[in-house]
C-alpha positions as semicolon CSV with decimal commas, in nm:
position;residue;x (nm);y (nm);z (nm)
1;M;10,415;13,043;7,024
2;V;10,480;12,849;6,705
3;V;10,599;12,488;6,677
4;E;10,734;12,394;6,333
5;V;10,826;12,045;6,211
6;A;11,098;12,037;5,944
7;G;10,968;11,929;5,605
8;T;11,171;11,608;5,611
9;A;11,092;11,518;5,973
10;E;10,808;11,288;6,074
11;P;10,499;11,505;6,142
12;L;10,346;11,527;6,487
13;R;10,061;11,282;6,544
14;V;9,744;11,387;6,721
15;T;9,680;11,136;6,999
16;R;9,406;11,317;7,191
17;F;9,172;11,600;7,097
18;D;8,816;11,725;7,148
19;P;8,632;11,630;6,825
20;I;8,317;11,820;6,923
21;N;8,482;12,154;6,997
22;L;8,698;12,228;6,695
23;F;8,661;12,430;6,378
24;V;8,801;12,332;6,036
25;L;8,898;12,633;5,823
26;D;8,881;12,649;5,441
27;G;9,257;12,599;5,402
28;G;9,249;12,277;5,606
29;E;9,377;12,436;5,925
30;V;9,196;12,336;6,244
31;I;9,125;12,550;6,551
32;H;9,131;12,353;6,880
33;P;8,984;12,561;7,165
34;N;8,969;12,291;7,436
35;Y;9,256;12,039;7,441
36;I;9,493;11,853;7,210
37;T;9,793;11,623;7,257
38;F;10,064;11,539;7,003
39;T;10,340;11,280;6,994
40;G;10,641;11,259;6,769
41;P;10,967;11,067;6,756
42;G;11,125;11,325;6,987
43;G;10,855;11,373;7,249
44;T;10,514;11,515;7,331
45;L;10,313;11,838;7,334
46;E;10,006;11,873;7,555
47;L;9,772;12,171;7,546
48;T;9,466;12,228;7,766
49;N;9,269;12,551;7,773
50;P;9,215;12,633;8,141
51;G;8,954;12,894;8,044
52;F;8,760;12,676;7,798
53;A;8,390;12,752;7,757
54;R;8,183;12,568;7,496
55;G;8,114;12,786;7,192
56;S;8,403;13,022;7,271
57;F;8,754;13,056;7,132
58;A;8,877;13,252;7,435
59;G;9,180;13,151;7,638
60;T;9,456;12,923;7,514
61;V;9,375;12,805;7,161
62;A;9,573;12,597;6,911
63;L;9,573;12,630;6,532
64;T;9,711;12,326;6,348
65;H;9,841;12,304;5,990
66;A;9,818;11,958;5,837
67;A;10,112;11,764;5,697
68;G;9,892;11,612;5,426
69;R;9,543;11,623;5,278
70;H;9,357;11,523;5,594
71;P;9,349;11,806;5,852
72;I;9,439;11,575;6,142
73;G;9,490;11,216;6,023
74;D;9,806;11,280;5,816
75;G;9,984;11,451;6,105
76;I;10,064;11,811;6,186
77;R;10,345;12,014;6,030
78;E;10,289;12,339;6,226
79;L;10,114;12,440;6,546
80;T;10,037;12,796;6,655
81;I;9,933;12,855;7,017
82;V;9,773;13,181;7,127
83;G;9,632;13,310;7,454
84;L;9,883;13,156;7,694
85;P;9,815;13,294;8,044
86;G;10,181;13,372;8,113
87;A;10,534;13,348;7,986
88;P;10,634;12,982;7,958
89;R;10,934;12,841;8,146
90;V;11,191;12,713;7,896
91;D;11,460;12,465;7,998
92;R;11,708;12,240;7,817
93;R;11,882;11,943;7,977
94;E;12,082;11,675;7,797
95;G;11,933;11,776;7,461
96;R;11,571;11,772;7,584
97;L;11,374;12,096;7,553
98;T;11,093;12,150;7,801
99;V;10,845;12,435;7,786
100;E;10,579;12,470;8,056
101;T;10,311;12,713;8,163
102;E;9,952;12,676;8,279
103;G;9,777;12,451;8,026
104;L;10,091;12,375;7,821
105;R;10,358;12,109;7,855
106;I;10,615;12,043;7,580
107;S;10,897;11,791;7,604
108;L;11,103;11,742;7,285
109;Q;11,443;11,587;7,223
110;D;11,683;11,790;7,003
111;A;11,431;12,067;6,928
112;N;11,556;12,421;6,870
113;V;11,402;12,728;7,033
114;R;11,438;13,096;6,953
115;T;11,252;13,416;7,034
116;E;11,131;13,649;6,758
117;G;10,986;13,960;6,918
118;E;10,712;13,829;7,147
119;T;10,688;13,492;6,968
120;L;10,861;13,180;7,093
121;R;10,947;12,953;6,797
122;I;11,025;12,585;6,840
123;S;11,169;12,392;6,545
124;I;11,169;12,013;6,534
125;P;11,446;11,889;6,305
126;P;11,459;11,546;6,142
127;P;11,629;11,286;6,363
128;N;12,008;11,305;6,315
129;G;11,951;11,513;6,001
130;T;11,805;11,217;5,813
131;V;11,516;11,232;5,571
132;V;11,203;11,045;5,677
133;H;10,986;10,895;5,406
134;R;10,630;10,812;5,507
135;R;10,432;10,539;5,336
136;S;10,075;10,599;5,241
137;R;9,826;10,410;5,455
138;S;9,599;10,360;5,157
139;R;9,648;10,159;4,840
140;K;9,397;10,371;4,649
141;P;9,527;10,586;4,362
142;A;9,594;10,951;4,442
143;G;9,272;11,151;4,465
144;Q;9,064;10,845;4,561
145;H;9,111;10,855;4,937
146;S;8,795;10,862;5,142
147;S;8,770;11,120;5,417
148;A;8,497;11,232;5,650
149;L;8,616;11,586;5,578
150;A;8,621;11,549;5,198
151;T;8,449;11,818;5,002
152;P;8,273;11,780;4,665
153;E;8,560;11,968;4,496
154;R;8,806;11,702;4,614
155;S;8,589;11,404;4,529
156;T;8,671;11,202;4,217
157;R;8,361;10,989;4,244
158;G;8,091;11,064;3,987
159;P;7,714;11,078;4,046
160;R;7,542;10,754;4,146
């Protein structure tokens, strides 16, 4: 299953996750093997791995793609979910899409869903087709943002 947020829509915000049991990849993607919850203007996505075992990536696992430089703090533009224990139930009522299976609950207003082979794809459009502009939370010049996940290659600070 893949959940995609349109480039002009507000990214999904991570509201709950397991900070101990995750793995940050070189490209900034993050693997979440235990649990993670997202909220957005149109609803929520909740994922819990019913087969979670510390140190393992077995069962239902999420891979997130950041909307900005920070892998989690700037929001999520795309979410890939693998290892679902069964086919999810998909329903739409009054414009609200719901997708449910063991360990997964999605409720999104005005989202689109389509099947491509064995992959269920959910697209979150911008609200009413409008473009959302997000303000930076920092007043520092570009490239001078502090981050716990910053690497030496990204740092603009010289030696002390």
